[in-house]
C-alpha positions in Angstrom: -16.4 29.0 9.8 -18.0 27.3 6.8 -17.7 23.7 5.6 -18.5 22.7 2.1 -19.5 19.1 1.4 -19.1 18.1 -2.2 -20.7 14.8 -3.3 -19.2 13.7 -6.5 -21.7 11.0 -7.3 -24.2 11.3 -10.2 -26.7 9.2 -8.0 -29.2 11.2 -6.0 -29.7 10.3 -2.3 -27.2 7.5 -2.4 -23.8 6.7 -0.5 -21.9 9.8 -1.2 -24.7 12.2 -0.2 -25.3 10.1 2.9 -21.6 10.4 3.8 -21.5 14.1 3.2 -24.7 14.6 5.3 -23.1 12.6 8.1 -20.0 14.7 8.1 -21.8 17.9 7.9 -24.0 17.0 10.9 -21.0 16.7 13.0 -19.9 20.2 11.6 -23.3 21.6 12.8 -23.0 20.1 16.1 -19.6 21.9 16.5 -21.0 25.2 15.5 -19.9 25.4 11.9 -22.0 26.8 9.0 -22.4 24.2 6.3 -23.3 24.1 2.5 -23.4 21.4 -0.1 -22.6 20.7 -3.8 -24.4 17.6 -4.9 -23.3 16.7 -8.5 -26.3 14.7 -8.9 -28.4 17.9 -8.8 -26.1 20.0 -11.2 -25.1 20.3 -14.7 -21.3 20.7 -14.9 -19.8 20.4 -18.3 -16.1 19.2 -18.9 -13.4 21.9 -19.3 -12.7 22.9 -22.9 -9.2 24.1 -22.1 -9.9 27.2 -24.1 -7.9 29.4 -21.9 -10.6 32.0 -21.4 -10.1 31.9 -17.6 -6.5 32.9 -17.9 -7.6 36.2 -19.4 -10.7 36.6 -17.2 -12.0 35.6 -13.8 -14.8 33.8 -15.4 -15.5 30.6 -17.4 -17.1 30.9 -20.9 -19.2 27.6 -20.2 -22.7 28.5 -18.9 -23.8 25.9 -16.4 -23.9 25.3 -12.6 -20.1 25.7 -12.1 -20.4 29.5 -11.2 -22.4 28.5 -8.2 -19.8 26.0 -7.2 -17.0 28.6 -7.6 -18.8 30.8 -5.1 -19.3 28.1 -2.6 -15.8 26.9 -2.9 -14.5 30.5 -2.4 -16.5 31.1 0.8 -15.7 27.8 2.3 -13.0 27.3 5.0 -13.1 23.7 4.7 -14.0 21.3 2.0 -15.0 17.7 2.2 -15.3 15.6 -1.0 -17.0 12.3 -1.3 -16.7 10.0 -4.3 -17.8 6.7 -5.4 -15.2 4.4 -7.1 -15.7 4.1 -10.9 -13.2 1.9 -12.6 -10.5 2.5 -9.9 -11.2 6.3 -9.4 -13.7 9.1 -9.2 -16.3 9.4 -11.9 -16.3 11.8 -15.0 -18.8 14.2 -13.3 -16.4 14.9 -10.4 -13.4 15.1 -12.8 -15.3 17.8 -14.8 -15.8 19.8 -11.5 -12.1 19.4 -10.5 -11.0 20.4 -14.0 -13.1 23.5 -14.1 -11.7 24.5 -10.7 -8.5 25.6 -12.6 -10.2 29.1 -12.7 -9.8 29.2 -8.9 -6.1 28.3 -9.1 -5.6 30.8 -11.7 -7.3 33.4 -9.5 -4.5 33.8 -7.0 -4.9 30.2 -5.6 -8.4 30.9 -4.1 -8.5 27.6 -2.3 -4.9 28.0 -0.8 -4.8 27.0 2.9 -8.4 25.8 3.0 -8.6 22.6 4.9 -9.6 19.6 2.8 -10.7 15.9 3.4 -11.8 13.1 1.3 -14.2 10.3 1.5 -14.8 7.4 -0.8 -17.2 4.5 -1.2 -16.6 1.3 -3.2 -18.3 -2.1 -3.9 -16.1 -3.8 -1.3 -13.7 -3.1 1.6 -10.8 -2.8 -0.9 -12.7 -1.6 -3.9 -10.3 1.3 -5.0 -11.3 3.8 -2.3 -7.7 4.5 -1.3 -6.8 5.3 -4.9 -9.8 7.5 -5.1 -9.0 9.4 -2.1 -5.4 9.8 -3.1 -6.6 11.4 -6.5 -8.9 13.8 -4.5 -5.9 14.6 -2.4 -3.9 15.4 -5.4 -6.5 17.9 -6.6 -6.4 19.5 -3.1 -2.5 19.8 -3.1 -2.6 21.3 -6.6 -4.8 24.1 -5.1 -2.5 24.5 -2.1 -5.0 23.1 0.3 -4.2 21.6 3.8 -5.1 18.0 3.5 -6.2 15.9 6.4 -7.0 12.1 7.0 -8.9 10.3 9.7 -6.0 10.2 12.2 -5.3 6.7 11.2 -5.2 6.7 7.4 -6.2 8.6 4.3 -9.8 9.6 4.9 -13.3 8.0 5.1 -13.5 4.6 3.5 -16.8 2.9 3.3 -18.4 0.2 1.2 -21.8 -0.1 -0.4 -24.4 0.4 1.2 -22.9 2.9 3.6 -25.7 2.6 6.1 -24.7 -0.9 6.7 -20.9 -0.2 7.1 -20.5 0.9 10.6 -16.7 0.7 10.4 -16.5 2.7 7.3 -19.0 5.3 8.6 -16.8 5.6 11.8 -13.8 6.5 9.4 -16.1 9.2 7.7 -16.9 10.6 11.1 -13.3 10.6 12.2 -12.2 12.3 9.0 -14.8 15.0 9.4 -13.8 15.5 13.1 -10.1 15.8 12.1 -11.0 18.5 9.5 -12.9 20.5 12.1 -10.0 20.1 14.7 -7.5 21.5 12.2 -9.8 24.4 11.3 -10.3 25.1 15.1 -6.5 25.1 15.6 -6.0 27.5 12.8 -8.7 29.7 14.1 -7.4 29.7 17.7 -3.8 30.5 16.4 -5.2 33.6 14.6 -6.4 35.1 17.8 
């Protein structure tokens, strides 16, 4: 099974990418295949709401989103990490989420994939739960199975994540929960 880690931060090598790499390391230890989408390395334009994807299974905007579509389609589980920008996720992640409407219109391509969310803010209560809730909303719109960290909504850390052992524990617990649910689903298919 494959896990896709999406870092929704425009900042290279910072908190969200570190959280995703931590979560994916746990996946590898459990035998999962992993892949990443780091928005910091991509060009993803905002949706034009032109409606072209209603008629076709493609987007008229030529950028890195085509690569993201393929990674999302092939994943069994998706973990999204986001910083908090003005109480929610940044515009770059919003562009990716809006453009994913193509997958929704294509027979709910993300339906029944397992999803989890991670967020980092400037303080312990810096808007992370609201950001995670917004990511969960996106997952629900796609018909995904949404999991938390066994106690709350997902991985909640504060900046800098490498100094937040409590927050990084919630990141690990969220990742483990996603993998446990995928393993349960896989075992029930046998």
